[in-house]
C-alpha positions in Angstrom: 47.1 18.2 -33.9 50.4 17.0 -35.3 52.1 17.7 -31.9 49.4 15.7 -30.1 49.8 12.8 -32.4 53.5 12.9 -32.0 53.2 12.9 -28.2 50.8 9.9 -28.4 53.2 8.0 -30.7 56.2 8.7 -28.4 54.2 7.6 -25.4 53.3 4.3 -27.1 56.9 3.6 -27.9 58.8 5.1 -24.9 56.6 4.8 -21.9 56.4 1.0 -21.7 60.2 0.9 -21.6 60.2 3.1 -18.4 57.7 0.9 -16.6 60.1 -1.9 -15.3 60.3 -0.4 -11.9 57.7 1.9 -10.2 58.3 4.6 -7.6 57.2 2.1 -4.9 59.9 -0.3 -6.0 57.6 -2.8 -7.7 59.2 -4.5 -10.6 57.1 -4.7 -13.8 57.6 -7.6 -16.2 56.4 -6.7 -19.7 54.9 -9.4 -21.8 53.9 -9.2 -25.5 51.5 -12.1 -26.2 49.1 -13.5 -28.7 45.5 -12.3 -28.2 44.2 -15.8 -27.8 46.3 -16.1 -24.6 44.7 -13.1 -23.0 42.4 -14.8 -20.6 44.7 -17.6 -19.3 47.6 -15.1 -19.1 45.5 -12.8 -17.0 44.9 -15.6 -14.6 48.5 -16.7 -14.6 49.6 -13.2 -13.8 47.1 -12.8 -11.0 48.2 -16.0 -9.3 51.9 -15.2 -9.8 51.5 -11.7 -8.4 49.9 -13.1 -5.3 52.8 -15.4 -4.8 55.3 -12.6 -5.6 54.1 -9.2 -4.1 57.0 -7.3 -5.5 56.2 -8.2 -9.1 53.6 -6.7 -11.5 53.0 -8.5 -14.8 52.1 -6.1 -17.6 50.3 -7.9 -20.4 50.1 -6.4 -23.9 48.1 -8.6 -26.3 48.2 -8.4 -30.1 48.5 -10.6 -33.1 51.7 -12.6 -32.8 53.4 -11.1 -35.9 52.5 -7.6 -34.6 54.1 -8.5 -31.2 57.3 -9.6 -32.9 57.4 -6.4 -35.0 57.1 -4.3 -31.9 60.4 -5.8 -30.9 62.1 -6.0 -34.3 61.0 -2.7 -35.8 59.8 -0.4 -33.0 62.5 -1.6 -30.6 60.0 -1.7 -27.8 61.4 -3.0 -24.5 60.0 -6.4 -23.6 60.8 -9.2 -21.2 58.7 -12.1 -22.6 57.1 -12.8 -26.0 54.5 -15.6 -26.2 53.3 -16.5 -29.7 50.5 -18.5 -31.0 52.9 -19.9 -33.6 56.4 -21.1 -32.7 57.5 -20.1 -36.3 57.1 -16.5 -35.4 59.7 -16.7 -32.7 61.9 -19.0 -34.7 61.8 -16.9 -37.9 61.4 -13.3 -36.6 63.2 -13.2 -33.2 65.9 -15.9 -33.4 68.8 -15.2 -33.6 68.8 -11.4 -33.4 66.6 -10.9 -30.3 66.6 -14.3 -28.5 68.3 -17.7 -28.8 65.5 -20.0 -27.8 61.8 -20.8 -27.6 59.8 -23.2 -25.5 56.8 -24.9 -27.2 54.1 -25.1 -24.4 50.6 -25.4 -25.8 48.4 -26.3 -28.8 44.9 -25.5 -30.0 42.5 -26.2 -32.9 40.6 -24.1 -35.4 36.8 -24.1 -35.1 33.9 -22.2 -36.6 32.1 -20.3 -33.9 28.6 -18.8 -33.9 25.6 -17.8 -31.7 21.9 -18.8 -31.5 21.2 -15.7 -33.6 23.4 -16.9 -36.5 21.4 -17.8 -39.7 21.1 -21.5 -40.1 22.6 -22.1 -36.6 20.3 -25.1 -36.1 21.4 -26.7 -39.3 25.2 -26.1 -39.5 27.5 -29.1 -38.9 30.9 -30.4 -39.8 29.6 -31.6 -43.2 27.9 -28.4 -44.5 29.6 -25.4 -42.8 31.4 -24.3 -45.9 28.1 -24.1 -47.9 26.5 -22.0 -45.1 29.3 -19.4 -44.8 29.5 -19.3 -48.6 25.9 -18.0 -48.7 25.3 -14.4 -49.6 22.8 -14.4 -46.7 25.6 -15.1 -44.2 28.6 -12.9 -43.1 31.7 -14.6 -41.7 34.9 -13.2 -40.3 38.5 -14.1 -39.8 41.6 -12.3 -38.5 44.3 -10.7 -40.6 46.9 -13.2 -41.9 49.6 -10.5 -41.9 49.1 -9.8 -38.2 47.8 -13.0 -36.6 48.6 -16.7 -36.8 44.8 -17.3 -36.3 44.3 -15.4 -39.5 46.7 -17.4 -41.6 45.5 -20.6 -40.0 41.9 -19.8 -41.0 43.2 -19.5 -44.6 45.1 -22.8 -44.3 42.0 -24.5 -42.9 39.9 -23.3 -45.8 42.6 -24.5 -48.3 42.6 -27.9 -46.6 38.8 -28.0 -46.6 38.8 -27.5 -50.4 40.8 -30.7 -50.7 39.1 -32.6 -48.0 35.6 -32.0 -49.2 36.5 -32.0 -52.9 35.0 -28.5 -53.4 37.1 -26.9 -56.2 37.1 -23.1 -56.0 36.1 -23.0 -52.3 39.2 -21.2 -51.2 38.9 -18.5 -53.8 35.2 -18.0 -53.1 35.7 -17.7 -49.3 38.8 -15.5 -49.4 37.0 -13.0 -51.6 34.0 -12.9 -49.4 33.4 -10.5 -46.4 36.8 -8.9 -46.5 35.4 -5.8 -44.7 35.1 -7.9 -41.6 38.7 -9.0 -41.3 40.2 -7.8 -38.0 43.8 -7.5 -36.7 43.6 -10.4 -34.2 41.4 -13.3 -33.5 39.9 -12.1 -30.2 38.7 -8.9 -32.0 36.2 -11.1 -33.8 34.3 -11.9 -30.6 32.8 -8.4 -30.4 31.6 -8.7 -34.0 30.0 -12.1 -33.3 28.4 -11.1 -30.0 26.9 -7.9 -31.5 25.6 -9.9 -34.5 27.7 -7.8 -36.9 28.8 -11.2 -38.3 27.3 -14.6 -38.1 30.3 -17.0 -38.0 34.0 -16.6 -37.2 37.0 -18.8 -37.5 38.7 -18.8 -34.1 40.7 -21.1 -31.8 38.7 -23.6 -29.8 40.2 -22.2 -26.6 38.8 -18.7 -27.3 35.3 -20.2 -28.0 35.5 -22.1 -24.7 36.7 -19.0 -22.7 33.9 -16.9 -24.1 31.3 -19.7 -23.9 30.5 -19.5 -27.6 29.0 -22.3 -29.6 31.2 -23.8 -32.3 31.5 -26.4 -34.9 34.3 -28.9 -34.5 36.1 -29.4 -37.8 37.7 -32.7 -38.9 41.2 -33.2 -37.6 42.4 -33.4 -41.2 41.8 -29.7 -41.6 41.7 -28.1 -38.1 45.5 -28.2 -37.5 45.1 -29.9 -34.1 46.7 -33.3 -34.8 50.5 -33.6 -35.3 49.9 -37.0 -37.0 48.4 -35.1 -39.9 51.3 -32.8 -40.4 52.3 -34.2 -43.7 48.7 -33.4 -44.9 48.8 -29.9 -43.4 52.1 -29.2 -45.1 50.5 -29.5 -48.5 49.0 -26.0 -48.2 50.7 -22.6 -47.6 50.5 -18.9 -48.1 52.8 -15.8 -47.8 52.3 -13.4 -44.9 54.1 -10.3 -43.6 57.6 -10.8 -42.3 59.8 -8.9 -39.8 59.5 -5.6 -41.8 56.8 -3.9 -43.7 58.0 -5.0 -47.2 59.3 -8.5 -46.3 57.3 -11.7 -46.7 57.6 -15.2 -45.2 56.0 -18.4 -46.3 53.8 -20.2 -43.9 52.9 -23.8 -44.4 50.2 -25.7 -42.7 51.3 -27.6 -39.6 50.0 -28.7 -36.2 49.4 -25.7 -34.0 52.3 -25.0 -31.6 52.4 -22.0 -29.2 55.8 -21.0 -27.9 57.4 -18.4 -25.6 60.8 -16.9 -25.0 62.6 -14.4 -22.8 64.3 -11.7 -24.9 68.0 -11.4 -24.8 67.8 -7.7 -23.8 65.0 -8.2 -21.4 65.1 -5.4 -18.8 64.1 -7.9 -16.0 65.6 -11.1 -17.3 65.7 -13.1 -14.1 62.2 -12.1 -13.1 61.0 -12.9 -16.6 62.6 -16.4 -16.4 60.9 -16.9 -13.0 57.5 -16.1 -14.5 58.1 -18.4 -17.5 59.0 -21.1 -15.0 55.7 -20.6 -13.4 53.8 -20.8 -16.7 55.4 -24.1 -17.6 55.0 -25.6 -14.1 52.2 -28.0 -13.3 50.3 -25.2 -11.7 50.7 -23.0 -14.8 49.7 -25.8 -17.1 46.6 -26.5 -15.1 45.5 -22.8 -15.5 46.0 -23.1 -19.3 44.0 -26.4 -19.4 41.2 -24.9 -17.3 40.9 -22.2 -19.9 40.6 -24.6 -22.9 44.3 -24.1 -23.8 45.7 -27.6 -24.1 49.3 -27.9 -22.9 51.8 -29.8 -25.0 52.9 -32.8 -22.8 55.8 -33.0 -22.4 57.0 -29.5 -23.3 59.8 -29.3 -25.8 62.3 -26.9 -27.5 64.0 -26.8 -30.8 67.1 -25.1 -29.2 68.0 -27.4 -26.3 71.5 -26.2 -26.1 70.3 -22.6 -25.6 67.7 -23.0 -22.9 68.5 -21.6 -19.5 69.3 -24.4 -17.1 66.5 -23.6 -14.7 63.9 -24.1 -17.5 65.5 -27.1 -19.2 64.4 -29.3 -16.3 60.8 -28.9 -17.4 61.5 -30.0 -21.0 61.8 -33.0 -23.2 64.3 -32.3 -26.0 62.3 -34.5 -28.4 58.9 -33.6 -29.7 56.0 -35.2 -27.7 54.3 -38.3 -28.7 51.0 -37.2 -27.1 49.1 -34.0 -26.6 46.5 -33.7 -23.9 
């Protein structure tokens, strides 16, 4: 049994690094990406592969912190990392594994449910916190130590306590239904669709992609509006860092997704070409169609490090508008 487990473990770590070129000569670009990007990235990969027959895009979704730790701890070969939070790339991958990141999309936190959810006909943006606080209701969120969607759910709850003036709301909700916490946000969909839980904190894009009902939360708490950043910054928590025993502080801020090509990417030029496709007008249209709002214009916090072919797509200042 130990031998079998060892073989499985080695396959997990070693095999992906051997996949950059197949026996037929096809080049395989490896992408570690946030789970919430799964559906749009599958479509992006499909369209790109049709345009580039010699390239296969291999997608490996996980919580963004887990994706980063595959690189920093497990030393897994990877060409592109796409994170649901630009801070993951900035804090965990720069400067040891890459020099830059491109901020390309945003999102918002919502509370999703189904027709079978208790009190589904009554829930709204003014009473949702009372409903999920009820012992008759089970709610779920993802793991803050693995997934930005998880710590953003906690930040949203903390902001809600202030916004609605409900002292003790954070403590009550964070103690409740801990058995239903999952590694990444998209894992919550199966719980919701099977009625194992009644409500879940997820990104609006995921709810749209899976055709789920959801409650829109006020912009003061849903992390969707950069003009509320000073308010979002008033709440924070500590989550897992780049190694098992390290921690990093995460403060509330407007949601920014970012991506990068790793410094030691086995197929760096091919990876840069796919990133160029993602941030092109065609790529942004695919994101938008899947409920993933692009940041317009795109921007970077490392303008002097961005490859020249990508810099043409960027505005070095943060955008004034998001659509």
